[in-house]
All heavy atoms as a GROMACS GRO file, in nm:
protein
  560
    1MET      N    1 -20.592  13.413  -2.204
    1MET     CA    2 -20.560  13.286  -2.141
    1MET      C    3 -20.570  13.310  -1.992
    1MET      O    4 -20.628  13.218  -1.929
    1MET     CB    5 -20.415  13.253  -2.180
    1MET     CG    6 -20.372  13.128  -2.114
    1MET     SD    7 -20.463  12.981  -2.190
    1MET     CE    8 -20.353  12.850  -2.154
    2LYS      N    9 -20.537  13.418  -1.925
    2LYS     CA   10 -20.544  13.439  -1.792
    2LYS      C   11 -20.693  13.436  -1.742
    2LYS      O   12 -20.725  13.379  -1.642
    2LYS     CB   13 -20.479  13.574  -1.747
    2LYS     CG   14 -20.483  13.596  -1.599
    2LYS     CD   15 -20.408  13.725  -1.560
    2LYS     CE   16 -20.409  13.743  -1.411
    2LYS     NZ   17 -20.337  13.866  -1.378
    3LYS      N   18 -20.779  13.503  -1.826
    3LYS     CA   19 -20.917  13.501  -1.796
    3LYS      C   20 -20.982  13.358  -1.798
    3LYS      O   21 -21.059  13.322  -1.707
    3LYS     CB   22 -21.004  13.589  -1.886
    3LYS     CG   23 -20.977  13.738  -1.862
    3LYS     CD   24 -21.067  13.824  -1.949
    3LYS     CE   25 -21.052  13.970  -1.918
    3LYS     NZ   26 -21.146  14.048  -1.990
    4LEU      N   27 -20.933  13.276  -1.888
    4LEU     CA   28 -20.979  13.138  -1.892
    4LEU      C   29 -20.931  13.064  -1.772
    4LEU      O   30 -21.006  12.986  -1.720
    4LEU     CB   31 -20.918  13.076  -2.019
    4LEU     CG   32 -20.954  12.919  -2.040
    4LEU    CD1   33 -21.104  12.897  -2.045
    4LEU    CD2   34 -20.880  12.864  -2.161
    5LEU      N   35 -20.813  13.080  -1.731
    5LEU     CA   36 -20.765  13.018  -1.609
    5LEU      C   37 -20.835  13.060  -1.491
    5LEU      O   38 -20.881  12.975  -1.402
    5LEU     CB   39 -20.613  13.042  -1.586
    5LEU     CG   40 -20.521  12.974  -1.691
    5LEU    CD1   41 -20.372  13.019  -1.668
    5LEU    CD2   42 -20.533  12.823  -1.670
    6ILE      N   43 -20.868  13.189  -1.477
    6ILE     CA   44 -20.945  13.236  -1.360
    6ILE      C   45 -21.087  13.179  -1.360
    6ILE      O   46 -21.135  13.138  -1.262
    6ILE     CB   47 -20.942  13.390  -1.360
    6ILE    CG1   48 -20.801  13.439  -1.328
    6ILE    CG2   49 -21.041  13.448  -1.258
    6ILE    CD1   50 -20.784  13.589  -1.333
    7SER      N   51 -21.146  13.177  -1.479
    7SER     CA   52 -21.277  13.125  -1.495
    7SER      C   53 -21.286  12.974  -1.457
    7SER      O   54 -21.369  12.937  -1.387
    7SER     CB   55 -21.335  13.145  -1.633
    7SER     OG   56 -21.347  13.279  -1.665
    8THR      N   57 -21.186  12.906  -1.504
    8THR     CA   58 -21.191  12.763  -1.477
    8THR      C   59 -21.164  12.733  -1.334
    8THR      O   60 -21.237  12.651  -1.270
    8THR     CB   61 -21.071  12.693  -1.557
    8THR    OG1   62 -21.095  12.712  -1.693
    8THR    CG2   63 -21.060  12.540  -1.530
    9ALA      N   64 -21.086  12.807  -1.263
    9ALA     CA   65 -21.049  12.800  -1.127
    9ALA      C   66 -21.169  12.835  -1.044
    9ALA      O   67 -21.208  12.773  -0.942
    9ALA     CB   68 -20.931  12.880  -1.084
   10THR      N   69 -21.240  12.939  -1.081
   10THR     CA   70 -21.355  12.987  -1.021
   10THR      C   71 -21.470  12.883  -1.018
   10THR      O   72 -21.528  12.857  -0.925
   10THR     CB   73 -21.408  13.124  -1.078
   10THR    OG1   74 -21.308  13.218  -1.068
   10THR    CG2   75 -21.541  13.166  -1.004
   11ILE      N   76 -21.492  12.832  -1.134
   11ILE     CA   77 -21.597  12.720  -1.155
   11ILE      C   78 -21.558  12.600  -1.073
   11ILE      O   79 -21.642  12.552  -1.006
   11ILE     CB   80 -21.611  12.689  -1.306
   11ILE    CG1   81 -21.671  12.802  -1.380
   11ILE    CG2   82 -21.688  12.565  -1.314
   11ILE    CD1   83 -21.658  12.786  -1.524
   12THR      N   84 -21.435  12.563  -1.074
   12THR     CA   85 -21.389  12.450  -0.991
   12THR      C   86 -21.422  12.472  -0.844
   12THR      O   87 -21.470  12.391  -0.770
   12THR     CB   88 -21.241  12.414  -1.008
   12THR    OG1   89 -21.222  12.396  -1.151
   12THR    CG2   90 -21.196  12.304  -0.931
   13LEU      N   91 -21.373  12.586  -0.795
   13LEU     CA   92 -21.389  12.614  -0.649
   13LEU      C   93 -21.535  12.625  -0.617
   13LEU      O   94 -21.576  12.576  -0.518
   13LEU     CB   95 -21.312  12.744  -0.611
   13LEU     CG   96 -21.314  12.774  -0.463
   13LEU    CD1   97 -21.251  12.664  -0.388
   13LEU    CD2   98 -21.241  12.903  -0.441
   14LEU      N   99 -21.614  12.705  -0.694
   14LEU     CA  100 -21.751  12.727  -0.656
   14LEU      C  101 -21.834  12.595  -0.672
   14LEU      O  102 -21.921  12.577  -0.587
   14LEU     CB  103 -21.816  12.831  -0.747
   14LEU     CG  104 -21.759  12.972  -0.719
   14LEU    CD1  105 -21.821  13.075  -0.810
   14LEU    CD2  106 -21.784  13.013  -0.572
   15ALA      N  107 -21.799  12.507  -0.764
   15ALA     CA  108 -21.869  12.382  -0.767
   15ALA      C  109 -21.845  12.295  -0.649
   15ALA      O  110 -21.933  12.223  -0.596
   15ALA     CB  111 -21.831  12.306  -0.898
   16ALA      N  112 -21.724  12.295  -0.592
   16ALA     CA  113 -21.687  12.220  -0.481
   16ALA      C  114 -21.736  12.279  -0.355
   16ALA      O  115 -21.749  12.208  -0.257
   16ALA     CB  116 -21.532  12.194  -0.483
   17ALA      N  117 -21.743  12.416  -0.353
   17ALA     CA  118 -21.769  12.478  -0.224
   17ALA      C  119 -21.876  12.589  -0.247
   17ALA      O  120 -21.838  12.708  -0.251
   17ALA     CB  121 -21.656  12.532  -0.151
   18PRO      N  122 -22.006  12.562  -0.272
   18PRO     CA  123 -22.106  12.658  -0.306
   18PRO      C  124 -22.121  12.775  -0.208
   18PRO      O  125 -22.165  12.877  -0.239
   18PRO     CB  126 -22.237  12.584  -0.322
   18PRO     CG  127 -22.206  12.444  -0.290
   18PRO     CD  128 -22.058  12.424  -0.269
   19THR      N  129 -22.079  12.752  -0.078
   19THR     CA  130 -22.097  12.858   0.020
   19THR      C  131 -22.007  12.972  -0.012
   19THR      O  132 -22.028  13.078   0.052
   19THR     CB  133 -22.076  12.798   0.157
   19THR    OG1  134 -21.939  12.742   0.166
   19THR    CG2  135 -22.168  12.691   0.201
   20LEU      N  136 -21.913  12.952  -0.093
   20LEU     CA  137 -21.818  13.068  -0.118
   20LEU      C  138 -21.889  13.185  -0.192
   20LEU      O  139 -21.830  13.292  -0.193
   20LEU     CB  140 -21.696  13.022  -0.196
   20LEU     CG  141 -21.592  12.934  -0.123
   20LEU    CD1  142 -21.479  12.896  -0.213
   20LEU    CD2  143 -21.548  12.997   0.002
   21ALA      N  144 -21.998  13.155  -0.246
   21ALA     CA  145 -22.069  13.265  -0.317
   21ALA      C  146 -22.108  13.374  -0.225
   21ALA      O  147 -22.122  13.493  -0.265
   21ALA     CB  148 -22.191  13.204  -0.393
   22ALA      N  149 -22.126  13.347  -0.097
   22ALA     CA  150 -22.154  13.443   0.004
   22ALA      C  151 -22.039  13.465   0.099
   22ALA      O  152 -22.043  13.472   0.208
   22ALA     CB  153 -22.276  13.394   0.084
   23ALA      N  154 -21.916  13.477   0.030
   23ALA     CA  155 -21.793  13.489   0.107
   23ALA      C  156 -21.776  13.621   0.171
   23ALA      O  157 -21.821  13.714   0.126
   23ALA     CB  158 -21.682  13.455   0.007
   24PRO      N  159 -21.705  13.623   0.291
   24PRO     CA  160 -21.684  13.752   0.358
   24PRO      C  161 -21.588  13.838   0.273
   24PRO      O  162 -21.518  13.788   0.180
   24PRO     CB  163 -21.606  13.699   0.483
   24PRO     CG  164 -21.627  13.563   0.498
   24PRO     CD  165 -21.658  13.509   0.364
   25ASP      N  166 -21.590  13.964   0.310
   25ASP     CA  167 -21.502  14.061   0.244
   25ASP      C  168 -21.357  14.025   0.261
   25ASP      O  169 -21.317  13.977   0.360
   25ASP     CB  170 -21.524  14.199   0.304
   25ASP     CG  171 -21.447  14.307   0.246
   25ASP    OD1  172 -21.469  14.335   0.128
   25ASP    OD2  173 -21.364  14.364   0.317
   26PHE      N  174 -21.277  14.058   0.152
   26PHE     CA  175 -21.130  14.013   0.152
   26PHE      C  176 -21.059  14.076   0.272
   26PHE      O  177 -20.977  14.013   0.346
   26PHE     CB  178 -21.071  14.067   0.024
   26PHE     CG  179 -20.924  14.043   0.013
   26PHE    CD1  180 -20.882  13.924  -0.038
   26PHE    CD2  181 -20.834  14.135   0.051
   26PHE    CE1  182 -20.735  13.894  -0.051
   26PHE    CE2  183 -20.691  14.109   0.034
   26PHE     CZ  184 -20.653  13.990  -0.011
   27LYS      N  185 -21.084  14.201   0.299
   27LYS     CA  186 -21.013  14.272   0.416
   27LYS      C  187 -21.046  14.202   0.548
   27LYS      O  188 -20.965  14.212   0.647
   27LYS     CB  189 -21.039  14.419   0.412
   27LYS     CG  190 -20.973  14.491   0.293
   27LYS     CD  191 -20.998  14.640   0.294
   27LYS     CE  192 -20.942  14.701   0.172
   27LYS     NZ  193 -20.960  14.841   0.172
   28THR      N  194 -21.163  14.153   0.559
   28THR     CA  195 -21.208  14.084   0.686
   28THR      C  196 -21.122  13.960   0.701
   28THR      O  197 -21.085  13.926   0.809
   28THR     CB  198 -21.354  14.051   0.678
   28THR    OG1  199 -21.424  14.168   0.661
   28THR    CG2  200 -21.401  13.980   0.808
   29ILE      N  201 -21.095  13.885   0.598
   29ILE     CA  202 -21.025  13.757   0.611
   29ILE      C  203 -20.874  13.784   0.619
   29ILE      O  204 -20.797  13.718   0.685
   29ILE     CB  205 -21.044  13.669   0.477
   29ILE    CG1  206 -21.195  13.632   0.467
   29ILE    CG2  207 -20.966  13.552   0.486
   29ILE    CD1  208 -21.234  13.571   0.348
   30ASP      N  209 -20.823  13.895   0.565
   30ASP     CA  210 -20.682  13.927   0.564
   30ASP      C  211 -20.646  13.988   0.706
   30ASP      O  212 -20.622  14.107   0.716
   30ASP     CB  213 -20.646  14.024   0.455
   30ASP     CG  214 -20.499  14.064   0.454
   30ASP    OD1  215 -20.410  13.988   0.513
   30ASP    OD2  216 -20.474  14.168   0.395
   31THR      N  217 -20.649  13.898   0.807
   31THR     CA  218 -20.634  13.954   0.949
   31THR      C  219 -20.495  14.005   0.979
   31THR      O  220 -20.491  14.085   1.063
   31THR     CB  221 -20.654  13.838   1.038
   31THR    OG1  222 -20.573  13.722   1.019
   31THR    CG2  223 -20.813  13.785   1.032
   32ASP      N  224 -20.392  13.973   0.905
   32ASP     CA  225 -20.257  14.026   0.933
   32ASP      C  226 -20.231  14.155   0.850
   32ASP      O  227 -20.132  14.218   0.863
   32ASP     CB  228 -20.150  13.923   0.915
   32ASP     CG  229 -20.132  13.875   0.782
   32ASP    OD1  230 -20.200  13.922   0.683
   32ASP    OD2  231 -20.046  13.776   0.762
   33GLY      N  232 -20.329  14.186   0.762
   33GLY     CA  233 -20.323  14.306   0.682
   33GLY      C  234 -20.211  14.308   0.577
   33GLY      O  235 -20.178  14.423   0.536
   34ASN      N  236 -20.161  14.198   0.535
   34ASN     CA  237 -20.046  14.196   0.442
   34ASN      C  238 -20.090  14.204   0.299
   34ASN      O  239 -20.005  14.199   0.205
   34ASN     CB  240 -19.954  14.075   0.459
   34ASN     CG  241 -20.020  13.950   0.424
   34ASN    OD1  242 -20.142  13.936   0.400
   34ASN    ND2  243 -19.941  13.843   0.415
   35GLY      N  244 -20.217  14.216   0.267
   35GLY     CA  245 -20.271  14.225   0.133
   35GLY      C  246 -20.296  14.099   0.056
   35GLY      O  247 -20.322  14.100  -0.055
   36SER      N  248 -20.278  13.981   0.130
   36SER     CA  249 -20.313  13.853   0.077
   36SER      C  250 -20.375  13.766   0.184
   36SER      O  251 -20.364  13.794   0.303
   36SER     CB  252 -20.181  13.794   0.015
   36SER     OG  253 -20.089  13.770   0.112
   37VAL      N  254 -20.437  13.658   0.129
   37VAL     CA  255 -20.505  13.570   0.226
   37VAL      C  256 -20.438  13.430   0.229
   37VAL      O  257 -20.429  13.372   0.125
   37VAL     CB  258 -20.650  13.555   0.195
   37VAL    CG1  259 -20.721  13.437   0.275
   37VAL    CG2  260 -20.727  13.690   0.203
   38SER      N  261 -20.390  13.385   0.343
   38SER     CA  262 -20.325  13.252   0.349
   38SER      C  263 -20.438  13.147   0.368
   38SER      O  264 -20.551  13.181   0.405
   38SER     CB  265 -20.236  13.253   0.465
   38SER     OG  266 -20.309  13.263   0.593
   39PHE      N  267 -20.406  13.028   0.356
   39PHE     CA  268 -20.494  12.920   0.371
   39PHE      C  269 -20.544  12.922   0.515
   39PHE      O  270 -20.661  12.904   0.544
   39PHE     CB  271 -20.433  12.784   0.343
   39PHE     CG  272 -20.521  12.672   0.364
   39PHE    CD1  273 -20.635  12.641   0.289
   39PHE    CD2  274 -20.501  12.584   0.472
   39PHE    CE1  275 -20.721  12.536   0.305
   39PHE    CE2  276 -20.586  12.473   0.496
   39PHE     CZ  277 -20.697  12.451   0.412
   40GLU      N  278 -20.453  12.948   0.609
   40GLU     CA  279 -20.489  12.949   0.757
   40GLU      C  280 -20.589  13.060   0.784
   40GLU      O  281 -20.681  13.040   0.861
   40GLU     CB  282 -20.361  12.967   0.837
   40GLU     CG  283 -20.269  12.851   0.839
   40GLU     CD  284 -20.184  12.829   0.711
   40GLU    OE1  285 -20.172  12.934   0.633
   40GLU    OE2  286 -20.133  12.720   0.694
   41GLU      N  287 -20.573  13.178   0.726
   41GLU     CA  288 -20.676  13.288   0.735
   41GLU      C  289 -20.810  13.244   0.676
   41GLU      O  290 -20.911  13.272   0.737
   41GLU     CB  291 -20.620  13.416   0.672
   41GLU     CG  292 -20.504  13.479   0.746
   41GLU     CD  293 -20.450  13.596   0.672
   41GLU    OE1  294 -20.422  13.586   0.546
   41GLU    OE2  295 -20.415  13.698   0.729
   42LEU      N  296 -20.799  13.178   0.568
   42LEU     CA  297 -20.925  13.144   0.492
   42LEU      C  298 -21.009  13.047   0.570
   42LEU      O  299 -21.135  13.062   0.581
   42LEU     CB  300 -20.899  13.106   0.352
   42LEU     CG  301 -21.016  13.079   0.262
   42LEU    CD1  302 -21.084  13.212   0.229
   42LEU    CD2  303 -20.980  13.006   0.138
   43ILE      N  304 -20.946  12.943   0.629
   43ILE     CA  305 -21.019  12.842   0.690
   43ILE      C  306 -21.094  12.879   0.822
   43ILE      O  307 -21.179  12.820   0.867
   43ILE     CB  308 -20.942  12.712   0.703
   43ILE    CG1  309 -20.822  12.728   0.801
   43ILE    CG2  310 -20.901  12.648   0.571
   43ILE    CD1  311 -20.754  12.596   0.834
   44VAL      N  312 -21.049  12.991   0.872
   44VAL     CA  313 -21.111  13.050   0.996
   44VAL      C  314 -21.254  13.081   0.954
   44VAL      O  315 -21.349  13.062   1.039
   44VAL     CB  316 -21.033  13.166   1.047
   44VAL    CG1  317 -21.117  13.238   1.154
   44VAL    CG2  318 -20.898  13.135   1.107
   45VAL      N  319 -21.274  13.144   0.840
   45VAL     CA  320 -21.410  13.187   0.808
   45VAL      C  321 -21.478  13.096   0.710
   45VAL      O  322 -21.596  13.099   0.684
   45VAL     CB  323 -21.412  13.326   0.753
   45VAL    CG1  324 -21.370  13.430   0.851
   45VAL    CG2  325 -21.320  13.334   0.624
   46MET      N  326 -21.402  13.005   0.642
   46MET     CA  327 -21.457  12.910   0.547
   46MET      C  328 -21.389  12.767   0.575
   46MET      O  329 -21.307  12.716   0.499
   46MET     CB  330 -21.424  12.948   0.410
   46MET     CG  331 -21.494  13.071   0.363
   46MET     SD  332 -21.441  13.104   0.190
   46MET     CE  333 -21.466  13.282   0.190
   47PRO      N  334 -21.429  12.712   0.689
   47PRO     CA  335 -21.366  12.584   0.742
   47PRO      C  336 -21.380  12.463   0.649
   47PRO      O  337 -21.297  12.365   0.660
   47PRO     CB  338 -21.423  12.557   0.878
   47PRO     CG  339 -21.554  12.636   0.876
   47PRO     CD  340 -21.534  12.756   0.777
   48ASP      N  341 -21.473  12.474   0.557
   48ASP     CA  342 -21.490  12.350   0.463
   48ASP      C  343 -21.404  12.362   0.340
   48ASP      O  344 -21.409  12.269   0.256
   48ASP     CB  345 -21.632  12.339   0.419
   48ASP     CG  346 -21.726  12.307   0.540
   48ASP    OD1  347 -21.681  12.246   0.639
   48ASP    OD2  348 -21.849  12.351   0.533
   49THR      N  349 -21.319  12.465   0.327
   49THR     CA  350 -21.233  12.475   0.214
   49THR      C  351 -21.119  12.386   0.229
   49THR      O  352 -21.044  12.389   0.330
   49THR     CB  353 -21.182  12.628   0.198
   49THR    OG1  354 -21.294  12.709   0.188
   49THR    CG2  355 -21.109  12.647   0.077
   50SER      N  356 -21.090  12.306   0.125
   50SER     CA  357 -20.975  12.215   0.125
   50SER      C  358 -20.842  12.285   0.073
   50SER      O  359 -20.861  12.383   0.003
   50SER     CB  360 -20.999  12.086   0.041
   50SER     OG  361 -21.002  12.128  -0.099
   51LYS      N  362 -20.733  12.229   0.096
   51LYS     CA  363 -20.612  12.279   0.046
   51LYS      C  364 -20.611  12.270  -0.103
   51LYS      O  365 -20.550  12.353  -0.174
   51LYS     CB  366 -20.486  12.199   0.108
   51LYS     CG  367 -20.460  12.236   0.248
   51LYS     CD  368 -20.336  12.171   0.295
   51LYS     CE  369 -20.306  12.218   0.440
   51LYS     NZ  370 -20.179  12.174   0.481
   52GLU      N  371 -20.670  12.164  -0.164
   52GLU     CA  372 -20.681  12.152  -0.311
   52GLU      C  373 -20.765  12.261  -0.367
   52GLU      O  374 -20.734  12.318  -0.473
   52GLU     CB  375 -20.736  12.019  -0.343
   52GLU     CG  376 -20.655  11.902  -0.311
   52GLU     CD  377 -20.644  11.860  -0.171
   52GLU    OE1  378 -20.735  11.897  -0.090
   52GLU    OE2  379 -20.556  11.789  -0.123
   53GLN      N  380 -20.882  12.300  -0.305
   53GLN     CA  381 -20.957  12.409  -0.356
   53GLN      C  382 -20.880  12.542  -0.345
   53GLN      O  383 -20.884  12.623  -0.439
   53GLN     CB  384 -21.080  12.423  -0.265
   53GLN     CG  385 -21.185  12.312  -0.294
   53GLN     CD  386 -21.294  12.306  -0.191
   53GLN    OE1  387 -21.277  12.342  -0.074
   53GLN    NE2  388 -21.412  12.269  -0.236
   54PHE      N  389 -20.813  12.560  -0.233
   54PHE     CA  390 -20.728  12.685  -0.221
   54PHE      C  391 -20.630  12.692  -0.335
   54PHE      O  392 -20.609  12.796  -0.392
   54PHE     CB  393 -20.658  12.682  -0.083
   54PHE     CG  394 -20.592  12.806  -0.046
   54PHE    CD1  395 -20.648  12.920   0.008
   54PHE    CD2  396 -20.450  12.818  -0.076
   54PHE    CE1  397 -20.578  13.035   0.028
   54PHE    CE2  398 -20.376  12.928  -0.047
   54PHE     CZ  399 -20.440  13.042   0.013
   55ALA      N  400 -20.555  12.582  -0.354
   55ALA     CA  401 -20.445  12.576  -0.450
   55ALA      C  402 -20.508  12.602  -0.592
   55ALA      O  403 -20.441  12.664  -0.675
   55ALA     CB  404 -20.376  12.448  -0.445
   56SER      N  405 -20.628  12.557  -0.622
   56SER     CA  406 -20.687  12.574  -0.751
   56SER      C  407 -20.713  12.718  -0.784
   56SER      O  408 -20.718  12.746  -0.904
   56SER     CB  409 -20.808  12.483  -0.766
   56SER     OG  410 -20.919  12.546  -0.697
   57VAL      N  411 -20.731  12.802  -0.694
   57VAL     CA  412 -20.754  12.939  -0.719
   57VAL      C  413 -20.625  13.037  -0.688
   57VAL      O  414 -20.628  13.151  -0.720
   57VAL     CB  415 -20.874  13.005  -0.643
   57VAL    CG1  416 -21.004  12.932  -0.686
   57VAL    CG2  417 -20.850  12.995  -0.491
   58ASP      N  418 -20.528  12.973  -0.641
   58ASP     CA  419 -20.396  13.039  -0.621
   58ASP      C  420 -20.315  13.035  -0.747
   58ASP      O  421 -20.235  12.947  -0.770
   58ASP     CB  422 -20.315  12.982  -0.506
   58ASP     CG  423 -20.184  13.043  -0.482
   58ASP    OD1  424 -20.163  13.150  -0.527
   58ASP    OD2  425 -20.096  12.982  -0.413
   59LEU      N  426 -20.354  13.113  -0.845
   59LEU     CA  427 -20.312  13.097  -0.986
   59LEU      C  428 -20.160  13.126  -0.997
   59LEU      O  429 -20.105  13.070  -1.084
   59LEU     CB  430 -20.392  13.197  -1.071
   59LEU     CG  431 -20.542  13.174  -1.080
   59LEU    CD1  432 -20.608  13.269  -1.171
   59LEU    CD2  433 -20.571  13.027  -1.125
   60ASP      N  434 -20.105  13.212  -0.918
   60ASP     CA  435 -19.967  13.241  -0.931
   60ASP      C  436 -19.884  13.143  -0.842
   60ASP      O  437 -19.761  13.157  -0.833
   60ASP     CB  438 -19.931  13.386  -0.897
   60ASP     CG  439 -19.963  13.428  -0.758
   60ASP    OD1  440 -20.006  13.344  -0.678
   60ASP    OD2  441 -19.951  13.549  -0.728
   61LYS      N  442 -19.949  13.057  -0.772
   61LYS     CA  443 -19.889  12.952  -0.682
   61LYS      C  444 -19.795  13.013  -0.581
   61LYS      O  445 -19.689  12.958  -0.541
   61LYS     CB  446 -19.807  12.852  -0.766
   61LYS     CG  447 -19.890  12.783  -0.875
   61LYS     CD  448 -20.010  12.711  -0.816
   61LYS     CE  449 -20.099  12.647  -0.922
   61LYS     NZ  450 -20.236  12.628  -0.883
   62SER      N  451 -19.846  13.126  -0.528
   62SER     CA  452 -19.766  13.195  -0.427
   62SER      C  453 -19.782  13.150  -0.289
   62SER      O  454 -19.716  13.176  -0.198
   62SER     CB  455 -19.795  13.347  -0.422
   62SER     OG  456 -19.932  13.360  -0.381
   63GLY      N  457 -19.890  13.064  -0.268
   63GLY     CA  458 -19.924  13.010  -0.138
   63GLY      C  459 -20.028  13.093  -0.070
   63GLY      O  460 -20.064  13.073   0.045
   64GLU      N  461 -20.061  13.208  -0.128
   64GLU     CA  462 -20.164  13.308  -0.075
   64GLU      C  463 -20.252  13.358  -0.189
   64GLU      O  464 -20.205  13.350  -0.297
   64GLU     CB  465 -20.084  13.416   0.002
   64GLU     CG  466 -20.005  13.377   0.121
   64GLU     CD  467 -19.958  13.492   0.202
   64GLU    OE1  468 -19.928  13.594   0.152
   64GLU    OE2  469 -19.936  13.473   0.322
   65LEU      N  470 -20.364  13.403  -0.140
   65LEU     CA  471 -20.453  13.453  -0.246
   65LEU      C  472 -20.446  13.602  -0.251
   65LEU      O  473 -20.460  13.666  -0.147
   65LEU     CB  474 -20.602  13.411  -0.215
   65LEU     CG  475 -20.630  13.266  -0.212
   65LEU    CD1  476 -20.784  13.249  -0.196
   65LEU    CD2  477 -20.596  13.197  -0.350
   66SER      N  478 -20.424  13.655  -0.366
   66SER     CA  479 -20.431  13.802  -0.388
   66SER      C  480 -20.571  13.843  -0.388
   66SER      O  481 -20.665  13.765  -0.393
   66SER     CB  482 -20.365  13.848  -0.522
   66SER     OG  483 -20.438  13.794  -0.621
   67MET      N  484 -20.599  13.975  -0.379
   67MET     CA  485 -20.732  14.021  -0.370
   67MET      C  486 -20.801  13.982  -0.503
   67MET      O  487 -20.912  13.941  -0.510
   67MET     CB  488 -20.744  14.173  -0.362
   67MET     CG  489 -20.887  14.223  -0.348
   67MET     SD  490 -20.899  14.407  -0.331
   67MET     CE  491 -20.843  14.418  -0.161
   68GLU      N  492 -20.728  13.987  -0.617
   68GLU     CA  493 -20.783  13.947  -0.748
   68GLU      C  494 -20.824  13.805  -0.755
   68GLU      O  495 -20.922  13.768  -0.801
   68GLU     CB  496 -20.682  13.983  -0.860
   68GLU     CG  497 -20.665  14.123  -0.890
   68GLU     CD  498 -20.557  14.190  -0.793
   68GLU    OE1  499 -20.487  14.124  -0.722
   68GLU    OE2  500 -20.545  14.314  -0.798
   69GLU      N  501 -20.736  13.722  -0.705
   69GLU     CA  502 -20.764  13.575  -0.700
   69GLU      C  503 -20.888  13.543  -0.612
   69GLU      O  504 -20.968  13.464  -0.647
   69GLU     CB  505 -20.646  13.492  -0.649
   69GLU     CG  506 -20.528  13.492  -0.745
   69GLU     CD  507 -20.400  13.441  -0.687
   69GLU    OE1  508 -20.369  13.454  -0.557
   69GLU    OE2  509 -20.317  13.379  -0.759
   70TYR      N  510 -20.889  13.603  -0.500
   70TYR     CA  511 -21.000  13.584  -0.402
   70TYR      C  512 -21.130  13.634  -0.465
   70TYR      O  513 -21.226  13.565  -0.460
   70TYR     CB  514 -20.974  13.652  -0.277
   70TYR     CG  515 -21.092  13.644  -0.172
   70TYR    CD1  516 -21.102  13.524  -0.097
   70TYR    CD2  517 -21.181  13.738  -0.155
   70TYR    CE1  518 -21.209  13.508  -0.013
   70TYR    CE2  519 -21.281  13.728  -0.068
   70TYR     CZ  520 -21.294  13.606   0.008
   70TYR     OH  521 -21.402  13.599   0.093
   71THR      N  522 -21.127  13.748  -0.520
   71THR     CA  523 -21.244  13.806  -0.590
   71THR      C  524 -21.296  13.725  -0.695
   71THR      O  525 -21.416  13.694  -0.708
   71THR     CB  526 -21.227  13.955  -0.633
   71THR    OG1  527 -21.173  14.028  -0.526
   71THR    CG2  528 -21.347  14.012  -0.694
   72ALA      N  529 -21.206  13.672  -0.780
   72ALA     CA  530 -21.249  13.589  -0.896
   72ALA      C  531 -21.307  13.457  -0.841
   72ALA      O  532 -21.402  13.407  -0.903
   72ALA     CB  533 -21.126  13.560  -0.981
   73ALA      N  534 -21.253  13.400  -0.737
   73ALA     CA  535 -21.300  13.271  -0.691
   73ALA      C  536 -21.434  13.288  -0.616
   73ALA      O  537 -21.508  13.192  -0.605
   73ALA     CB  538 -21.195  13.216  -0.590
   74THR      N  539 -21.467  13.400  -0.561
   74THR     CA  540 -21.582  13.411  -0.480
   74THR      C  541 -21.693  13.498  -0.552
   74THR      O  542 -21.810  13.508  -0.503
   74THR     CB  543 -21.556  13.483  -0.349
   74THR    OG1  544 -21.493  13.612  -0.370
   74THR    CG2  545 -21.462  13.392  -0.266
   75LYS      N  546 -21.664  13.543  -0.664
   75LYS     CA  547 -21.764  13.623  -0.739
   75LYS      C  548 -21.872  13.539  -0.794
   75LYS      O  549 -21.858  13.429  -0.844
   75LYS     CB  550 -21.693  13.688  -0.866
   75LYS     CG  551 -21.776  13.792  -0.938
   75LYS     CD  552 -21.692  13.856  -1.052
   75LYS     CE  553 -21.765  13.969  -1.118
   75LYS     NZ  554 -21.677  14.028  -1.220
   76SER      N  555 -21.994  13.574  -0.762
   76SER     CA  556 -22.110  13.490  -0.801
   76SER      C  557 -22.166  13.532  -0.936
   76SER      O  558 -22.134  13.623  -0.994
   76SER     CB  559 -22.226  13.506  -0.696
   76SER     OG  560 -22.260  13.641  -0.679
   0.00000   0.00000   0.00000
């Protein structure tokens, strides 16, 4: 079930923002080094990302993307 949710979120995000296929490295975006990416950190490098797109890949609804969530969303 988790794989299905990740796949669905990935397809949703990539369909809405095709430029994410060439997304920067997770550690580059995680500027505060806390191991997750906030919406504010993400829009610095991907300014066309909406809050809805961000929320659709934030599977645990923590308000930040883990490395796994980010990787699943940007994997081509």
